C-alpha positions as CSV (number, residue, x, y, z in Angstrom):
1,M,0.2,0.0,-0.5
2,T,1.3,3.5,-0.9
3,L,0.4,6.4,0.3
4,N,0.9,10.0,-2.5
5,K,0.1,13.7,-1.2
6,N,-3.5,13.2,-3.1
7,R,-4.4,10.1,-1.1
8,E,-3.4,12.1,1.6
9,L,-5.2,14.9,1.2
10,I,-8.2,12.5,1.1
11,Y,-7.7,10.5,4.5
12,F,-7.8,14.0,5.7
13,H,-10.7,15.5,5.3
14,F,-12.0,12.2,5.4
15,L,-10.4,12.3,9.6
16,K,-10.9,15.9,10.2
17,T,-14.7,15.6,11.0
18,R,-14.4,12.0,12.6
19,P,-12.8,12.8,16.0
20,E,-13.3,9.0,16.8
21,Y,-10.3,8.6,15.0
22,F,-7.8,11.4,16.6
23,S,-7.0,8.8,19.8
24,D,-5.6,6.1,16.9
25,I,-3.9,8.1,13.9
26,G,-1.1,10.1,15.6
27,I,0.1,13.7,13.5
28,D,3.3,11.8,12.2
29,F,0.6,9.4,10.1
30,F,1.1,12.3,7.6
31,K,4.2,12.6,5.3
32,D,3.6,16.0,3.5
33,A,4.0,18.7,5.9
34,S,1.2,20.7,5.3
35,I,-1.2,18.4,5.6
36,R,0.6,16.8,9.0
37,C,0.1,20.5,10.2
38,L,-3.9,20.9,9.4
39,Y,-4.1,17.5,11.2
40,K,-2.7,19.1,14.2
41,V,-4.7,22.1,13.9
42,V,-8.1,19.7,13.7
43,K,-7.0,17.7,16.4
44,S,-5.7,20.2,19.0
45,Y,-8.9,22.4,18.2
46,Y,-10.8,18.7,19.4
47,Q,-9.4,18.0,22.0
48,K,-9.7,21.2,23.4
49,F,-12.8,22.7,22.6
50,K,-14.4,18.8,21.9
51,K,-15.7,20.4,18.7
52,I,-15.2,20.1,15.0
53,A,-13.2,22.6,13.4
54,T,-15.0,24.1,10.4
55,D,-12.7,25.4,7.3
56,D,-13.3,29.0,8.3
57,V,-12.1,28.0,12.1
58,I,-9.0,26.2,10.5
59,E,-7.9,29.0,8.2
60,S,-8.4,31.9,11.2
61,I,-6.3,29.4,13.4
62,L,-3.4,29.0,10.7
63,K,-3.0,32.9,9.8
64,N,-3.4,33.6,13.6
65,K,-0.4,31.2,14.4
66,L,1.5,31.7,10.9
67,F,2.6,28.6,10.7
68,E,5.9,28.3,8.7
69,E,4.3,25.0,6.4
70,F,2.1,28.1,5.6
71,M,4.0,30.6,5.0
72,T,6.0,31.6,1.7
73,E,8.3,34.3,0.6
74,D,8.1,36.6,-1.8
75,D,10.3,36.1,-4.8
76,I,11.2,40.0,-5.6
77,D,10.6,41.7,-2.5
78,K,11.6,38.7,0.1
79,S,9.0,39.5,2.2
80,V,6.7,36.4,4.4
81,Y,3.0,35.9,3.9
82,F,0.6,33.3,4.6
83,N,0.0,30.9,1.3
84,Q,-3.8,31.3,0.8
85,N,-3.6,29.5,-2.7
86,L,-1.8,26.6,-0.7
87,L,-4.9,26.3,1.5
88,D,-7.4,27.0,-1.1
89,T,-6.2,24.0,-3.0
90,I,-6.1,21.3,0.0
91,M,-9.5,22.7,0.8
92,D,-11.1,21.9,-2.4
93,V,-10.2,18.6,-2.3
94,G,-12.7,18.2,0.6
95,R,-15.6,19.9,-1.3
96,K,-15.2,17.2,-4.2
97,D,-17.8,14.4,-4.2
98,I,-15.9,11.4,-2.9
99,D,-17.5,7.9,-2.0
100,V,-16.9,7.8,2.1
101,E,-17.7,4.0,2.7
102,W,-14.5,3.5,0.0
103,V,-12.5,5.9,2.0
104,K,-13.2,4.1,5.2
105,T,-11.8,1.2,4.2
106,E,-9.1,2.0,2.1
107,F,-8.3,4.5,4.9
108,E,-8.4,2.2,7.6
109,G,-6.9,-0.5,5.7
110,Y,-3.5,1.7,4.7
111,A,-3.5,2.4,8.4
112,K,-3.1,-0.7,10.2
113,N,-0.6,-1.9,7.4
114,H,1.3,1.5,8.1
115,Y,1.8,1.0,11.9
116,I,2.6,-2.5,11.5
117,H,5.2,-1.3,9.1
118,D,6.5,1.3,11.8
119,A,6.7,-2.2,14.4
120,V,8.6,-3.8,12.0
121,G,11.1,-1.1,11.5
122,A,11.0,-0.4,15.3
123,I,12.2,-4.1,15.9
124,I,14.6,-4.2,13.4
125,E,16.2,-1.0,15.1
126,L,16.2,-2.2,18.4
127,M,17.8,-5.2,17.1
128,Q,20.7,-3.5,15.3
129,N,21.1,-1.8,18.5
130,T,20.5,-4.2,21.5
131,I,23.5,-6.4,22.4
132,V,21.0,-9.1,23.7
133,T,22.7,-10.6,26.9
134,P,21.1,-14.1,29.5
135,D,20.9,-10.6,31.6
136,N,18.9,-8.8,29.7
137,V,17.2,-11.3,27.3
138,E,14.3,-11.5,29.0
139,E,13.7,-7.4,28.9
140,F,14.5,-7.6,25.4
141,R,11.5,-9.6,24.4
142,G,9.4,-7.8,26.2
143,Q,10.4,-4.9,24.8
144,I,9.4,-6.7,21.5
145,R,6.1,-7.9,22.5
146,D,4.9,-4.7,23.6
147,I,5.9,-3.2,20.1
148,V,4.3,-5.9,18.1
149,I,1.1,-5.3,20.5
150,Q,1.3,-1.7,20.0
151,G,1.4,-2.2,16.3
152,T,-1.3,-4.7,16.2
153,S,-3.7,-3.8,18.3
154,I,-5.3,-0.8,16.7
155,N,-8.3,-1.9,15.4
156,F,-11.0,1.5,14.7
157,D,-13.4,-0.2,17.3
158,N,-15.1,3.2,18.6
159,D,-17.7,1.5,20.5
160,L,-16.5,2.8,24.3
161,G,-19.4,0.7,25.9
162,T,-22.8,1.7,27.9
163,N,-23.2,4.7,29.7
164,V,-24.6,2.9,33.3
165,K,-26.0,7.0,34.0
166,D,-27.9,7.5,30.8
167,A,-31.7,6.3,31.1
168,K,-31.4,6.0,27.3
169,T,-29.0,3.0,27.8
170,H,-31.5,0.8,30.0
171,Q,-34.1,0.9,27.9
172,S,-32.0,-0.1,24.8
173,I,-30.8,-2.9,27.1
174,A,-34.4,-4.0,27.3
175,K,-35.2,-3.5,23.3
176,K,-32.8,-6.3,22.7
177,R,-34.9,-9.1,24.0
178,F,-37.4,-10.4,22.2
179,T,-39.7,-13.6,22.9
180,T,-39.1,-17.0,21.8
181,G,-42.5,-17.7,21.6
182,Y,-42.8,-19.8,24.5
183,D,-43.4,-18.7,27.8
184,Y,-41.3,-20.9,29.4
185,F,-38.7,-20.3,28.0
186,D,-39.1,-16.3,28.0
187,K,-39.2,-16.9,31.9
188,C,-36.3,-18.6,31.6
189,L,-34.1,-16.1,29.4
190,D,-35.0,-13.2,31.6
191,G,-37.6,-12.1,29.0
192,G,-36.3,-14.3,25.7
193,F,-33.5,-14.3,22.5
194,C,-31.4,-11.3,23.1
195,E,-28.8,-10.3,20.2
196,G,-25.4,-11.5,20.9
197,E,-26.3,-14.0,23.4
198,L,-26.2,-17.9,22.7
199,V,-28.7,-20.5,23.5
200,C,-28.2,-24.1,23.3
201,I,-30.7,-27.3,23.5
202,A,-28.9,-30.3,24.3
203,G,-30.7,-33.9,23.7
204,P,-30.1,-37.6,23.0
205,A,-30.1,-38.4,19.4
206,K,-33.1,-38.1,17.4
207,G,-34.6,-36.4,20.3
208,G,-35.9,-33.3,19.4
209,K,-33.3,-30.4,19.1
210,S,-34.0,-30.1,15.5
211,L,-37.5,-29.9,16.2
212,F,-37.1,-26.9,18.8
213,L,-34.3,-25.6,16.4
214,G,-37.3,-25.5,14.2
215,N,-39.8,-23.6,15.8
216,F,-37.9,-21.3,17.4
217,A,-37.9,-20.2,13.6
218,R,-41.1,-20.5,13.2
219,N,-42.1,-18.3,16.1
220,Q,-39.6,-16.0,14.7
221,I,-40.7,-15.3,11.3
222,M,-44.3,-15.0,12.7
223,N,-43.3,-12.2,15.0
224,G,-41.7,-10.2,12.4
225,K,-38.1,-11.2,12.6
226,N,-35.8,-12.5,10.4
227,V,-34.1,-16.1,10.8
228,A,-30.8,-17.8,9.1
229,I,-30.8,-21.5,9.8
230,I,-27.4,-23.1,8.9
231,T,-27.7,-26.6,9.2
232,L,-25.2,-29.3,8.9
233,E,-26.8,-32.7,8.9
234,M,-29.9,-32.0,7.9
235,H,-30.5,-31.2,4.1
236,E,-31.9,-28.2,3.0
237,F,-34.9,-30.0,1.3
238,V,-36.0,-31.4,4.4
239,Y,-35.3,-28.7,7.0
240,N,-37.4,-26.6,4.6
241,E,-40.4,-28.9,4.5
242,R,-40.6,-29.3,8.1
243,V,-40.3,-26.1,8.5
244,T,-43.3,-24.8,5.9
245,R,-45.7,-27.6,7.3
246,N,-45.1,-25.9,10.4
247,L,-45.8,-22.2,8.8
248,L,-48.6,-23.6,6.7
249,S,-50.1,-26.4,8.7
250,L,-50.0,-29.2,6.8
251,N,-48.9,-32.8,7.2
252,K,-47.1,-34.9,4.9
253,E,-49.3,-36.0,2.5
254,E,-50.9,-32.7,2.0
255,Y,-47.9,-31.3,1.5
256,R,-45.8,-33.7,-1.2
257,R,-49.5,-33.2,-2.8
258,Q,-49.8,-29.6,-3.1
259,I,-46.3,-28.7,-3.9
260,N,-47.0,-30.1,-7.7
261,D,-48.7,-27.3,-8.4
262,T,-46.0,-24.9,-7.9
263,D,-48.1,-21.8,-8.9
264,I,-51.2,-22.8,-6.5
265,F,-48.8,-23.6,-3.8
266,Q,-46.6,-20.3,-4.6
267,K,-49.6,-18.5,-3.8
268,K,-50.2,-20.4,-0.4
269,L,-46.7,-19.4,0.6
270,D,-47.5,-15.4,-0.5
271,T,-49.8,-15.8,2.3
272,L,-46.4,-15.8,4.9
273,N,-46.0,-12.3,3.4
274,Q,-49.4,-10.9,4.8
275,K,-50.0,-9.1,8.1
276,N,-51.2,-10.7,10.9
277,P,-54.6,-9.2,11.2
278,L,-54.3,-9.2,15.1
279,S,-50.9,-8.3,15.4
280,L,-50.6,-6.4,12.4
281,I,-47.1,-8.1,12.0
282,K,-45.7,-8.4,8.9
283,P,-43.9,-11.8,8.8
284,G,-40.1,-12.0,8.5
285,E,-37.9,-13.7,6.4
286,M,-36.2,-16.8,6.7
287,Y,-33.5,-18.6,4.6
288,I,-32.2,-22.2,5.3
289,K,-27.9,-23.0,3.8
290,F,-27.0,-26.5,4.3
291,M,-23.3,-26.1,4.5
292,S,-20.9,-29.5,4.9
293,T,-19.2,-30.4,8.1
294,S,-15.7,-30.1,6.6
295,S,-16.2,-26.2,5.3
296,A,-18.5,-24.8,7.9
297,S,-15.9,-22.6,10.1
298,I,-17.2,-19.8,11.7
299,P,-15.9,-17.3,9.6
300,A,-17.7,-19.3,6.2
301,I,-20.8,-19.2,8.5
302,E,-20.0,-15.1,8.9
303,N,-19.9,-14.7,5.3
304,Y,-22.7,-16.3,4.4
305,L,-24.9,-14.3,6.7
306,N,-23.1,-10.8,5.1
307,K,-23.6,-12.0,1.7
308,L,-27.6,-12.9,3.2
309,E,-28.2,-9.3,4.7
310,D,-26.9,-8.1,1.7
311,H,-29.6,-9.8,-0.5
312,L,-32.1,-8.8,1.7
313,Q,-30.9,-5.8,2.8
314,K,-32.0,-6.2,6.0
315,K,-30.7,-7.2,9.1
316,I,-30.4,-11.1,10.7
317,D,-32.5,-11.0,14.0
318,L,-32.0,-14.9,14.8
319,V,-29.0,-17.9,13.6
320,V,-29.9,-20.9,14.0
321,L,-26.8,-23.5,13.9
322,D,-28.2,-27.4,14.0
323,Y,-25.5,-28.0,15.4
324,I,-22.2,-26.5,16.9
325,N,-20.6,-29.5,17.6
326,L,-20.5,-30.2,13.9
327,C,-18.3,-27.1,13.3
328,S,-14.7,-27.2,11.7
329,N,-12.4,-26.2,13.8
330,W,-10.4,-23.7,11.3
331,K,-8.5,-22.2,14.2
332,N,-6.8,-25.8,15.6
333,P,-8.4,-28.1,12.3
334,N,-6.0,-31.0,13.5
335,S,-6.9,-31.4,16.9
336,D,-8.5,-33.9,18.6
337,V,-9.3,-32.6,21.8
338,T,-12.8,-32.2,21.3
339,Y,-13.4,-30.4,25.0
340,M,-11.5,-27.2,23.2
341,K,-13.1,-27.9,19.9
342,V,-16.1,-27.5,21.2
343,K,-15.3,-24.6,23.7
344,T,-13.6,-22.6,20.4
345,L,-16.6,-23.0,18.8
346,A,-19.0,-21.7,20.9
347,E,-16.6,-18.3,22.0
348,D,-16.3,-18.1,18.2
349,F,-20.3,-18.6,17.3
350,R,-21.1,-16.2,20.4
351,D,-18.5,-13.3,18.7
352,L,-19.9,-13.7,15.6
353,L,-23.6,-13.1,17.3
354,N,-22.1,-9.9,19.0
355,R,-20.3,-8.4,16.1
356,K,-23.6,-9.2,14.2
357,K,-25.9,-8.0,16.8
358,C,-28.2,-10.5,16.4
359,A,-29.2,-14.0,19.1
360,G,-28.2,-17.3,18.1
361,V,-29.5,-20.6,18.9
362,T,-28.0,-24.3,18.7
363,G,-27.8,-27.6,19.5
364,T,-25.7,-30.4,21.1
365,Q,-25.9,-33.9,21.7
366,L,-26.3,-36.1,25.4
367,N,-23.5,-38.3,26.2
368,R,-24.5,-42.1,26.6
369,E,-25.5,-41.9,29.9
370,G,-27.7,-38.9,29.8
371,S,-29.3,-40.3,26.6
372,T,-31.0,-42.8,28.5
373,S,-31.5,-40.9,31.9
374,E,-34.8,-39.8,33.6
375,K,-32.8,-36.6,35.3
376,I,-30.4,-34.8,33.2
377,H,-27.6,-32.7,34.7
378,I,-24.9,-30.6,33.7
379,G,-22.6,-33.6,33.4
380,N,-24.5,-35.5,30.8
381,I,-24.1,-33.0,28.0
382,S,-20.9,-33.8,25.5
383,E,-17.8,-31.6,26.3
384,S,-20.5,-29.6,29.2
385,H,-17.2,-28.2,30.8
386,G,-16.8,-26.0,27.4
387,L,-20.2,-25.1,26.2
388,I,-21.9,-24.5,30.0
389,A,-18.9,-21.8,30.2
390,T,-19.5,-20.2,26.7
391,V,-23.6,-20.3,26.1
392,D,-26.0,-17.8,27.6
393,A,-28.4,-21.1,28.2
394,M,-28.6,-24.6,28.6
395,F,-31.7,-26.6,28.3
396,A,-32.2,-30.1,27.4
397,T,-34.8,-32.5,26.2
398,K,-34.9,-36.2,27.7
399,Q,-35.4,-39.3,26.1
400,R,-39.3,-39.6,25.6
401,T,-40.9,-42.4,28.0
402,S,-44.1,-44.8,26.6
403,G,-46.3,-41.9,28.7
404,E,-45.2,-39.0,27.0
405,I,-44.9,-41.2,23.6
406,Q,-48.7,-41.2,24.1
407,R,-49.6,-38.3,25.1
408,N,-47.2,-36.7,22.4
409,E,-45.5,-34.6,24.7
410,I,-42.0,-33.8,24.9
411,G,-39.6,-33.2,28.3
412,L,-37.3,-30.3,28.9
413,Y,-34.5,-29.6,31.4
414,H,-33.3,-25.6,32.2
415,L,-29.8,-26.6,33.3
416,A,-28.4,-23.3,33.4
417,S,-28.5,-19.7,32.4
418,R,-26.5,-16.8,32.9
419,N,-29.1,-14.2,33.5
420,D,-31.5,-15.3,35.7
421,A,-31.8,-18.5,38.2
422,K,-32.2,-21.9,36.8
423,K,-35.8,-23.3,36.9
424,E,-35.4,-26.7,38.3
425,G,-38.1,-29.7,37.0
426,V,-39.1,-30.5,34.3
427,Y,-41.2,-28.8,31.9
428,R,-43.8,-31.2,29.0
429,F,-44.3,-29.6,25.6
430,E,-47.4,-30.8,23.4
431,V,-45.6,-32.2,20.1
432,N,-48.1,-32.5,16.6
433,F,-45.4,-34.3,14.6
434,D,-47.6,-34.2,11.8
435,Y,-47.1,-30.7,11.3
436,F,-43.5,-31.2,13.2
437,R,-44.7,-28.2,15.8
438,I,-44.1,-27.6,19.3
439,T,-46.7,-25.8,21.7
440,E,-47.1,-25.2,25.2
441,K,-49.7,-27.1,26.8
442,S,-51.8,-24.0,28.0
443,V,-52.7,-23.7,31.9
444,Q,-56.6,-23.1,30.7
445,E,-56.3,-27.0,29.6
446,V,-54.7,-27.7,32.8
447,M,-56.2,-25.2,35.4
448,G,-59.5,-24.5,33.8
449,E,-59.2,-21.1,34.3
450,D,-58.0,-17.7,32.7
451,S,-54.3,-17.6,34.0
452,I,-50.4,-16.8,33.0
453,I,-49.0,-19.4,35.1
454,I,-46.3,-21.7,33.6
455,E,-46.4,-24.6,34.6
456,Y,-43.7,-27.3,36.0
457,I,-44.0,-31.0,36.9
458,T,-40.9,-32.4,39.0
459,S,-39.4,-35.2,38.8
460,D,-42.2,-36.8,41.8
461,N,-44.6,-35.6,38.8
462,D,-46.1,-32.8,41.7
463,I,-47.4,-29.8,39.9
464,F,-45.9,-26.4,41.0
465,T,-46.3,-23.3,39.6
466,F,-44.6,-19.5,39.4
467,G,-46.3,-16.2,38.2
468,E,-49.4,-14.8,38.4
469,T,-52.7,-15.7,37.9
């Protein structure tokens, strides 16, 4: 990456109205003396007055201070005067239409490269001028490390965090949560899904993990949210059928028959774009993407999400990853340590959710003991410590009993939660396999009265509740 005077002028005009870069970009960033002087003026003005210096203010300061970079000598009488032509030439660049996003990308890329080169130069100079001995080798290593860290730490992340004393930030925290579509999960998750948070559903093989993940997705698009499903095990067309039958309340025979007439079936699908007459919410978008386990790294998933958002021109609200254990460990591809693999994948996926400002839900396997146990605990989660330490909440479906199969029920345990106390006992949902739909057994059915109480059934089959009637 090379930097000529024209490029420096463009970068200067980009920087002078963006003080968020001032702490990262020093005066010596610019090689041209006049541009370096101008940048020093706008940076100093902002540091003193907390205001962006206008072009008039910049000119006034230059004429008042008479910086030598903007003074010129008359060829005839040798008098020294302010070089107005130089200033006008520089300022004219800022009045031209320039693609700001292009400049931002180019500037940040050059700046990162610039500081890497400076760090390499500083290391070479240090090595040439330091005689390393057993007595000073540790100090020398520390100096090298400090130079590398300083040269590579620039990232232009200008988010200073949340101001606790600003009332608006407390409102925004609440607005980041959105309902899962189930009272039980909303209670356990302190209000629902939240951007940057990762929820995990564990279960035995064929135990309902994907069923829950698909229903979370279904609930979200009906609530106006946009969903991306990344499936690493079940193929796209299988997932597509499951979710569509759920959305349109079609059993297997009805679905297979109706999809043969594309025009008629398209009209049925178009109903999913219509607002709910009761809530006036327009359904969101849902895309399902199959990725092979060998290529489904977290960076590959992020690249897909970026392309999907560009295509939709909409933000993805929920990412369903079915499921995380099958992802490719791109950081340590040859590692056989499953604990470290799953921990790294969970950490990287959660980082992705924070960058994309969306919520995430995934699945994992129960171990052999948990797959046959009536009472599931954290120790039954495969690679339990790696996942539990990273996810924001963990639930687990249990092996269905003959009674649950007859009653079309599926039991779920709440194993851990970062934001709320764990809810003890097993909670039973109703399952309709014709539609691949999971619903909560209404309290009205159980209690025979209007209520928002959530029902639990303990391992001793005693009913207990919490909430308000």
